[in-house]
Structures are given as structure tokens and as C-alpha cells.
C-alpha positions in Angstrom: 103.7 131.5 127.1 102.6 134.2 129.8 102.4 131.4 132.4 105.7 130.1 131.6 107.4 133.6 131.7 105.6 134.1 135.1 107.0 131.0 136.7 110.6 131.7 135.5 110.3 135.4 136.9 108.9 134.1 140.1 112.1 132.2 140.6 115.0 134.2 139.2 117.5 132.7 141.6 116.3 129.2 142.1 119.0 126.9 143.5 119.7 123.4 143.0 117.2 121.4 145.2 114.3 123.9 145.2 111.3 122.6 143.3 109.9 124.7 140.2 106.5 126.0 140.9 104.3 126.6 143.8 103.2 124.4 146.5 100.4 123.0 144.4 102.9 121.9 141.8 105.3 120.2 144.2 103.5 117.0 144.5 103.7 116.1 140.8 106.7 114.6 139.1 107.7 117.9 137.3 108.5 119.6 140.7 110.7 116.6 141.8 112.7 116.4 138.6 114.9 119.2 139.3 115.9 118.1 142.8 116.6 114.5 141.6 118.8 115.8 138.6 120.7 117.9 141.2 121.3 115.1 143.6 122.6 113.0 140.8 125.1 115.7 139.6 126.3 116.2 143.4 126.8 112.4 143.6 128.9 112.2 140.5 131.0 115.3 141.4 131.7 113.6 145.0 132.6 110.2 143.3 135.0 112.1 140.9 136.7 113.9 143.8 137.0 110.8 146.0 138.5 108.9 142.9 141.1 111.6 142.3 142.0 111.9 146.0 142.5 108.2 146.4 144.5 107.4 143.1 147.8 108.5 144.6 147.4 106.5 147.8 146.5 103.5 145.7 149.8 104.0 143.5 151.8 104.3 146.7 150.4 100.8 148.1 150.9 99.2 144.7 152.9 95.7 145.6 155.0 96.0 142.5 156.1 99.4 143.4 157.3 98.5 146.9 159.1 95.1 146.2 162.5 95.2 147.5 165.3 95.2 144.8 168.5 92.7 145.0 171.8 94.2 143.6 175.4 93.2 143.4 174.9 89.6 144.1 178.3 87.8 144.1 180.4 84.9 145.5 184.0 83.8 145.9 185.5 81.1 143.8 186.1 77.7 145.5 188.3 74.8 144.9 187.1 71.3 144.3 188.0 70.0 147.8 186.0 72.7 149.5 182.1 71.9 149.8 180.9 75.2 151.2 180.7 78.6 149.8 179.0 81.9 150.3 176.8 84.5 148.3 176.6 88.0 149.1 174.2 90.9 147.9 172.5 94.0 148.9 168.7 94.3 149.4 166.9 97.7 149.1 163.7 98.5 150.4 161.4 100.8 148.5 158.6 101.8 150.7 157.4 98.7 152.6 159.3 96.5 155.2 159.9 93.0 154.3 161.9 89.9 155.5 164.1 87.4 153.6 163.1 83.9 154.8 165.1 81.4 152.8 167.0 80.8 149.5 167.9 77.9 147.2 170.3 77.4 144.4 171.1 74.4 142.0 174.7 74.7 142.8 174.4 73.6 146.5 172.2 71.1 148.3 171.0 74.0 150.5 171.5 77.7 151.3 171.5 79.1 154.9 171.4 82.6 156.2 174.5 83.2 158.7 175.7 85.8 160.7 179.5 86.2 161.7 180.1 88.3 164.8 182.4 88.8 167.4 181.6 86.7 170.7 183.9 87.4 173.4 186.9 88.4 171.1 186.2 85.3 169.1 184.7 85.4 165.6 181.8 83.1 165.6 179.3 82.0 162.8 175.8 81.3 163.6 172.6 80.6 161.4 169.8 83.0 161.6 166.1 82.3 160.8 165.5 85.4 158.5 166.8 88.9 157.6 164.9 92.1 158.1 164.7 94.4 155.2 164.0 98.1 155.9 161.0 99.9 154.4 163.5 102.6 153.3 167.2 102.0 153.1 169.3 98.9 152.5 170.9 95.7 154.1 174.0 94.1 152.8 175.5 90.7 153.2 179.0 90.8 152.9 182.1 89.0 154.2 182.2 89.3 157.9 178.7 89.8 158.5 175.5 88.4 157.2 175.9 86.0 154.3 174.3 83.3 152.6 176.2 80.0 153.2 176.0 77.5 150.4 176.2 74.1 151.9 177.1 70.9 150.0 178.5 72.5 146.7 177.6 70.3 143.8 180.5 71.9 141.8 183.2 74.4 142.2 182.6 78.1 142.0 184.7 79.3 139.0 185.6 82.8 138.9 184.0 84.7 135.9 180.8 82.2 136.0 177.5 82.9 137.5 174.9 80.9 138.8 171.0 81.4 139.8 169.7 82.1 143.2 166.1 81.9 144.2 165.1 84.2 147.0 161.8 83.8 149.2 160.6 87.0 151.1 157.8 87.2 153.5 155.6 89.8 151.5 157.2 90.1 148.1 157.3 86.3 147.5 159.9 84.7 145.1 162.7 86.6 143.6 165.3 85.3 141.1 168.8 86.8 140.8 172.2 85.9 139.1 175.2 85.7 141.1 178.7 86.4 139.8 181.6 84.6 140.8 184.7 86.6 141.7 188.2 85.7 142.6 188.8 83.6 145.7 190.3 86.7 147.5 187.7 89.2 146.4 186.3 91.4 149.1 183.7 93.1 147.1 182.2 92.4 143.4 184.2 93.7 140.7 181.2 95.9 139.3 181.4 97.8 142.6 185.2 98.4 142.2 184.6 99.9 138.8 182.2 102.2 140.3 184.5 103.5 143.0 188.0 104.3 140.9 189.4 106.0 143.9 189.5 102.7 145.9 192.2 99.9 145.4 190.6 96.8 143.7 189.4 94.3 146.3 189.7 96.7 149.1 186.8 96.9 151.6 185.7 100.3 152.5 
């Protein structure tokens, strides 16, 4: 009992990593047990701190959290003799830039991304090979600008009905949306008119 008491008193402020006992005892396993336990404790603490620091970054890079969203998908009604139509929608980025590559729909033979612009005071429409989606912010397809041309309609687009549209993004992959068919002369989807009561229905902002 006296020898144990003497060892304890000889090292009243022993720190982690300092062996217990004098130089003669440092060669045995008892002298190494304390430093080993301390190293394990330090390793565990460092791992815990790293995990806590890394978790917010991992959450921010979660692909599901940064997928773009597609809203206000709509199209104008057509008549039976017309074999082309157009679809419009808004794509919003949520932290990661992307690119809309293509689209398909069962109501048309093919869907093509087009851009309408002024070329020497003449409005021209031309195909584009993709549409960039900003990391933050939105890009809108609407009449007079970017739009999705529906070529070879298999049936007329009737106001009040809706049809599926499959979009393919470079990073986010495939995404399915429902397109609402508005009146033939509509300039914006009806749901947006309801959200802006101060505007005349069908008026373009």
C-alpha cells in the first residue's frame, strides 16, 4: 500500500502520454498502457470533430437536395389541322448548375428545344442543343423566347386537359412533369394569373 501511495504522490500532475512509474518500469506493459489509452481517446475525439465538421458539407452536396425543380408547365390548345405545338415551363436551380438536354412526350413524335429571337428586325426560330440551368435562379421557357416545340402532334391539345412530359438533364437525369393545356390565346398559365390578381388574365408581365 505504501509503494502505491508513493508512486501516486510522485506524479501528482501526470499528463496524458506520460508513463506511470520510474525509468525502470517504462519498459514493461504497465508503463505503456496509459499512453496507449490516451492515444485512443485523442483519436476518437479527432474523428468525432471531423464528422461533425463534415456533415454540413455532405448535406449541401446531396444530389437530391440540389436537383432543379420544374414548375408552371403549360401549353396552348391546338386545332386538329395543326401538327405542331409548344410547351413552356420554369426551371429553378437549387445550388448546382445543370443543363436541360432533351424531352419526350407521348402526344408528339418528338420534342425539340427552340429559341425565338430577333434577327435583323425579323423574328426567327432556331433549334438549340440544350438549355443551361443556373445554380441559383431560374430560367423560363415562354412564348417569344425559349420553348419546347412539339413536332408531329398525335392528337390535338385540348384546353383543360394535361399530358406527361419527360425531361432529361445532364446531371439530375430524368424528370417527369405534367403539362396543363391552356386556351389557344393564353400568354401564361392560368395558375400564375390567379397568383397575380392585379394583372389582366392572359396579360404578359
